[in-house]
N, C-alpha and C positions, 0 to 999 in steps of 0.2 A: 723371599721378596728380593728382586733383582738389586745387586748392589750398584749404586749410582755412580757415575763416573766423577773423577776427580774435579774440584772445583775450577772452573775456568774462568779465572778474574787477576785482576792487577792489583798491586798497592798503589793507592793514590798517592802519591809523592806531591810536595807543593808546585814542582814544575809541571808533572802530568795534570793536575788540577788546574793550572793556569791554561795548558794547552785546551783542555775540555771547555773550560769558560769560554776561550776566545775562539772555539771553533763550534759551540752549540748554544750560546747564549745570545739572543738578539739584544742589541744595545739597549737599555732603558736609563736615561741619564736620572730619572727619578729613583728608580730602584736603587742605583748605586748610591745616590744621594740619601735616601732613608737609611741604608745600611750604615754609610759613614756616620751621619748624625745620631743613630741609636748607639753606636760604640762611644760617642762623645758624652751623649746624654745619660747612659746607664752602661757603664763599661763593666759592671758586676753582673750585669742581666744580659749583655748583648748575645750571650752564647744562645739565648732562646729564640733569637731570629732565625727564620730559615734560611740557609745558604743560597747564593745566587743561582745555583743550577736548580734547586728544588723550585724557588720562585718561577724560573722560566718554564719548568715542568706544569706548574700549577696553571699559569697561562694557555700553555699548550692543551692540557685536558679541558678546560673550560671550552675552547675553541673546538676542539675534536668531537667532544659530545653535544656541541652546540647549545649549552648550557643557558638556560634563561633565568633560572631561580637557583640561586646559589645560598649556602649558608656556612658559615665558619664557627667553629667553637674555640674560641682563645684569639685575641685582637693583637695583643701587646703594643707595639709602635705604630702597626699598619702595615708593615712589609707584604705579609701573605695577602691582606685584603687588597691591597694595590696590585698585586700580580693576578688575583682572581678577579679583580674589577676589570683589569686590562683585557681580558678575553672575552668579555660580556659584550652582546650586542648594544646598541643604543638602549633599546627599551628593555635591557637584563637588569636585574636587581640581585644584589648581595646583602644579605643579613649578617653582621658581624658580632657575636656574642662577647663580651668583656665584663669583667668583674671590677676591674680597677678603674675608678674614674681619672686617675692621673694618666695611666697610659691611653685610655680612650681619649682623652683631650689632645695629646701627643699625635695620635692616629689622626684623629679629624683634622688637624694643623696639615699633617701630611698630604692628605687625601685631597684637601682643598687647592693646595698649591700644584698638586699633580693633576689636577683637573677630572679626578674621578669621583667626587663626593656626590655628585648626584645621582651614582649608581649604589651607593652604599647606605644602607640602615643601621647604625649602631645602637644594640639595645645593651643596656648597662644592667647589671646584676648577675646574681648565679646563673650560669649557662642552663643548668638541669631545668630550673624555673622558669628561664626564657622558652626553652624547647617543649616544656610542659603545657606551658601557657599559650602557645601559638594557636591560630584559628584552627578548627577541627578540619577544615578543606585545605590547610597548607599543604604543599607537596614541593619537593626540590629535585632537580635535575642532578645535582652535584653538591657534597657536603666535605668540609676538611674539619678534622679533629686533630687539634694542637693545643691542649691546655692541660689541667693538673691530671696527672697520670691515674691515681686513684679513682677519677670519674671515668675514664674510657669505656668501661662497661654498660654505665648507666648512659653516657651520651649516644653509644652505640645503639643501645635499645629504645632510646627515645627518636632517634633518627630512623632506623630503618623502616618503621610504618609509614613514614612522611616521605620516603623516597619512591619517586616513580619507578615503574619497572623498566629495567635498564639504566636506572641512575647510578652514579658512582660515588662511593664514598672513599675519601683519601685520608688515611691516619698516620701522622707523624709519629717519629720517636720510637719505633717498633723493635729496634735493635737497642736502644737506650746504651750507647757507647761499647756494646758488646756485653754488657752487665746481666743480659737476659738469660746467658747461659751459665752464671756464676752458681755453684752449689748452693750457697746462701746469700742470695742478692737481698738489699735492703730495700726500705718500702717501695720506692717508685719503680725500679726493675722489676720487683716481684709484681707490682701492679701490671705492669705491661705484660709480663709474661702470662699472667692470668688473663688479660685481654686476648693477647695472641692465641690462645688456646680457645678462648670463648668464641672469637671470629671464625677461628679454622673449623670449628663444628657446628657453625651456622648454616643451616641447610637453605637459607633464604638467598645466599650469596654465591657468587662465583669470586674467587679470592687468589691474589697474587701477592708475595712478599718481595719487594725489592730492595738491594743494598743501596739505594740512593740516599746521600747525606746519612742520617742517623738511622735509616731504615724507614720505608714508607709500604704501607699495605694499601693496595687498590682492590677494592670489592664492589663488583656489580649487583645490584639485586636482580635477582630472576623474576621472571613472570611467574604469576599463580600456576601451579601445577606443574612446572618444570621439574627435571630430576636434581637430587641434591647430591653430596659428596658420596653417600652410602650406597648410591645407585651406580656408582662408578668405581669400583674396586680397583686397587693397583694391583696389577698383574704378579704373580709372584714367580 
């Protein structure tokens, strides 16, 4: 197998991150407000919120794919839901799955104030039950997974059949602070590592992993009958 080139990357210092945000994230006062109020409401949990550049990417991806039917697994205080809804057309709809009634109430309040609540349907309860109980004809253009890490494979398997051909699945935290390469990872990074292997081997998708934030995987569902990874071996 050919030896890959050395990584071409930079260390994202606080100053460089500020530069990235100021030159690549459209201004959204409500996004900034939700982020700040989340830090005030839940300082011990605020790390679960997607960073501002990831939120901007979610909005961008919804617009890029012209998605109308979107679903997210994991709501928290509603930041990612706001960003996904921002990218939808007026007739678009986001289903947001959340197990905590406390966080769901906070998210609904933010969405109302930001003017996107009419585009979001929040389903309360275990996400896998929600996905299993969707109508048989439910299909999605884009899905975002950012919930309990041991559940990732189950969420993936529940969503793949419901994605339209060409639909996009976005999966968060796939590097898990770098712990995915630990020799003896704890439960959550071990679950992420298992998911990463599972997704990489799935012949139903084209997949790329990005070092955005805590790691993002973008997976595009193939049309039936198209070639999988095994049909395109890497040249040695």
